[in-house]
C-alpha positions as CSV (number, residue, x, y, z in Angstrom):
1,M,16.6,-18.2,-8.7
2,R,18.1,-16.5,-6.2
3,R,20.9,-14.4,-8.2
4,T,17.7,-13.6,-10.7
5,C,15.4,-12.2,-7.9
6,I,18.3,-10.4,-6.6
7,A,18.7,-8.8,-10.2
8,L,15.4,-7.9,-10.5
9,T,15.2,-5.7,-7.4
10,A,18.5,-4.4,-7.6
11,L,17.2,-3.0,-11.7
12,A,14.0,-1.3,-10.1
13,I,15.9,0.1,-6.9
14,A,18.2,1.7,-10.5
15,A,15.4,2.7,-12.4
16,A,13.5,4.9,-10.1
17,C,16.8,7.1,-8.9
18,P,17.1,9.2,-12.0
19,A,13.1,10.0,-11.5
20,L,14.2,11.3,-8.5
21,A,13.7,15.0,-9.0
22,E,10.4,14.4,-10.2
23,N,8.6,11.3,-7.7
24,Q,8.9,10.9,-4.1
25,I,10.2,8.7,-1.3
26,W,6.7,7.2,-0.3
27,T,7.6,5.6,3.8
28,A,6.0,4.1,6.1
29,A,5.4,2.4,9.9
30,S,3.0,-0.3,10.3
31,T,2.7,-1.8,13.6
32,K,0.1,-5.0,14.9
33,A,-1.1,-6.5,17.8
34,K,-3.2,-9.2,19.5
35,P,-4.1,-8.2,23.1
36,F,-6.7,-10.3,23.4
37,D,-7.8,-13.9,24.5
38,N,-9.3,-14.4,21.2
39,R,-5.8,-14.6,19.1
40,A,-8.0,-14.3,16.0
41,I,-8.8,-10.8,16.8
42,S,-6.2,-8.1,15.9
43,L,-5.1,-4.6,15.7
44,S,-3.1,-2.4,13.4
45,L,-2.2,1.2,13.0
46,D,-0.7,2.0,9.6
47,A,1.4,5.6,8.9
48,D,2.1,6.9,5.5
49,L,4.0,9.6,5.1
50,R,5.3,10.5,1.6
51,Y,8.5,13.0,1.0
52,Q,8.9,15.4,-1.8
53,P,12.7,14.6,-3.4
54,D,14.1,18.0,-2.3
55,G,12.6,16.8,1.8
56,D,9.1,18.4,2.4
57,L,6.5,15.9,3.3
58,D,3.8,16.3,1.0
59,T,1.4,13.2,2.5
60,I,-0.3,12.1,5.4
61,E,-2.0,8.9,5.7
62,L,-3.1,7.4,9.5
63,R,-5.0,4.2,9.9
64,P,-5.9,2.8,12.5
65,G,-8.1,-1.0,11.9
66,I,-9.0,-3.8,13.9
67,G,-8.8,-7.6,12.3
68,Y,-10.6,-11.1,12.4
69,R,-8.6,-14.2,11.4
70,L,-11.8,-16.1,9.6
71,N,-9.2,-19.5,9.0
72,D,-5.9,-20.4,7.6
73,T,-7.1,-18.4,4.5
74,F,-8.9,-15.8,5.1
75,K,-9.4,-12.6,7.0
76,I,-11.6,-9.4,7.7
77,S,-11.0,-6.3,8.6
78,G,-12.0,-2.5,8.6
79,G,-10.9,0.6,10.2
80,Y,-10.7,4.1,9.4
81,L,-8.0,6.4,7.2
82,W,-7.3,10.3,7.9
83,G,-5.2,11.7,5.1
84,S,-3.7,14.9,4.4
85,V,-2.2,16.2,1.1
86,R,-0.1,20.0,0.7
87,Q,-1.3,21.4,-2.0
88,E,-1.9,25.1,-2.9
89,G,-4.0,26.9,-0.4
90,P,-5.4,25.0,2.7
91,D,-4.1,21.5,2.7
92,R,-6.5,18.8,1.3
93,K,-8.3,16.8,4.3
94,E,-9.9,13.0,3.6
95,H,-11.6,11.3,6.2
96,R,-12.3,7.3,5.3
97,L,-14.1,4.5,6.3
98,W,-12.3,1.1,5.1
99,Q,-13.6,-2.5,4.7
100,Q,-11.5,-5.5,3.3
101,L,-11.1,-9.1,2.9
102,S,-7.1,-10.8,2.7
103,Y,-7.0,-13.7,1.3
104,D,-3.8,-16.4,0.8
105,F,-4.7,-18.6,-2.6
106,G,-1.8,-21.1,-1.7
107,E,2.1,-21.8,-2.5
108,A,3.6,-23.1,-5.3
109,Y,7.0,-24.1,-6.4
110,S,8.2,-21.7,-3.6
111,F,6.1,-18.9,-4.8
112,E,3.6,-18.0,-2.0
113,F,0.2,-16.3,-3.7
114,D,-2.2,-13.6,-1.9
115,G,-4.4,-11.1,-2.8
116,R,-7.5,-8.7,-0.8
117,S,-9.8,-6.4,-1.6
118,R,-10.5,-3.1,-0.4
119,L,-13.8,-1.3,0.2
120,E,-13.0,2.4,0.7
121,E,-16.1,5.8,1.5
122,R,-14.3,9.0,1.0
123,R,-15.0,12.2,2.3
124,R,-13.6,15.4,2.0
125,E,-13.2,18.2,4.4
126,G,-15.8,20.9,2.7
127,W,-17.9,18.9,0.6
128,D,-20.8,16.8,1.8
129,D,-21.0,13.9,-0.5
130,T,-19.0,10.5,-0.1
131,G,-17.0,8.8,-2.8
132,W,-16.8,4.9,-3.3
133,R,-14.1,2.9,-4.0
134,L,-12.6,-0.6,-4.7
135,R,-9.0,-1.5,-4.2
136,Q,-7.9,-4.8,-6.0
137,E,-4.6,-5.8,-4.7
138,F,-2.8,-9.2,-6.0
139,G,0.6,-10.0,-5.1
140,V,3.6,-12.6,-5.3
141,K,6.2,-13.6,-2.9
142,R,9.3,-15.7,-3.1
143,P,11.8,-16.4,0.0
144,L,15.5,-16.6,-0.8
145,E,16.3,-20.0,0.6
146,G,19.0,-19.9,3.6
147,T,18.3,-15.9,4.3
148,P,16.1,-13.8,6.1
149,F,14.7,-12.1,2.4
150,E,11.8,-12.5,0.2
151,I,10.8,-11.1,-3.0
152,S,7.4,-9.2,-3.1
153,L,6.1,-8.3,-6.4
154,S,2.5,-6.7,-5.8
155,T,0.0,-4.7,-8.0
156,D,-3.0,-2.8,-6.7
157,L,-5.7,-1.9,-8.7
158,F,-8.1,1.4,-8.1
159,F,-11.4,1.8,-9.1
160,E,-13.7,4.3,-8.5
161,L,-17.2,3.7,-8.1
162,N,-18.9,7.0,-8.5
163,D,-19.0,10.8,-9.7
164,T,-18.9,13.0,-6.7
165,D,-18.7,17.3,-6.4
166,W,-15.0,17.3,-5.4
167,G,-13.2,15.3,-8.4
168,Q,-13.9,11.7,-8.6
169,S,-14.8,10.1,-11.3
170,D,-16.4,6.3,-11.7
171,G,-13.9,4.5,-14.0
172,F,-10.4,2.9,-12.9
173,I,-8.0,5.5,-12.2
174,E,-4.9,4.4,-11.0
175,A,-2.4,1.4,-10.9
176,R,-0.1,1.1,-8.3
177,S,2.9,-2.1,-8.8
178,Q,5.5,-2.8,-6.2
179,L,8.8,-4.5,-6.4
180,L,10.0,-5.1,-2.9
181,L,12.6,-6.5,-1.2
182,V,11.8,-8.1,2.5
183,W,14.2,-8.5,5.5
184,D,12.8,-10.3,8.1
185,M,15.0,-8.8,10.9
186,N,13.8,-11.2,13.4
187,D,10.1,-13.0,14.9
188,K,9.3,-9.2,15.2
189,V,10.6,-6.6,13.3
190,S,10.6,-6.8,9.4
191,W,11.7,-3.6,6.6
192,E,11.0,-3.5,3.1
193,F,12.4,-1.8,0.5
194,G,12.1,-0.9,-3.2
195,Y,10.6,0.8,-6.3
196,M,6.9,1.5,-6.8
197,N,5.5,2.0,-10.1
198,Q,2.3,4.7,-10.0
199,F,0.1,4.4,-13.0
200,E,-2.6,7.7,-13.3
201,N,-5.1,7.1,-15.5
202,E,-5.8,11.2,-16.1
203,R,-9.2,11.5,-17.7
204,G,-9.3,14.1,-20.5
205,A,-5.6,14.9,-19.8
206,P,-2.8,12.6,-21.2
207,D,-1.9,9.9,-18.5
208,E,0.7,9.9,-15.6
209,T,3.6,7.3,-14.6
210,N,5.7,8.2,-11.6
211,H,8.3,6.3,-10.2
212,H,8.5,6.1,-6.1
213,I,11.3,5.0,-4.0
214,V,9.5,3.3,-0.8
215,L,10.9,2.0,2.6
216,T,8.8,0.5,5.1
217,V,9.3,-1.2,8.7
218,S,6.6,-3.5,10.3
219,R,7.1,-4.4,14.2
220,D,4.0,-7.2,15.7
221,F,3.7,-7.0,19.4
């Protein structure tokens, strides 16, 4: 099974490489801390930087948050996101509030199943209306026995819940599926490297499929 998982990751990464001429490299840094006496409360900060193949920075997202673990299965969290996307003319700036429920489904045959439901309230600079969006993610992980590595497979589905003047349309809009190799370097730091398939449901135009290289580092305090 270990050889199979490693082979799948290698194939996915290799498949992404030819697409670098048209697609992106998505990097992220994530940190989490528990500074309070109540260890169920955690603070987090995620920073996403997405680059074009020529090295130009395309997208920046900063997402601070606070979470509370209800029990071994459920965790609630929420926060704010600031985002900037480069485009012709002024960059597109977005502000979001978000609320999230994360859950662990449990373990079976050495596979760990989890998911999360996130509600977002999106506002674009220069516009007055708010776009509501639901993101539903499901994931499965399998540790590679005897190693600090695990294979992670996940799908994040995007559903826009209303129409806005700045371009959001009600309905299913996007799916991001990832196949990652996760390295737990120690009990505080982990790395993720792999491939993302991004499907975009283009209303009134041909759908698009993009292929991205993904690199993430996480640090717990």
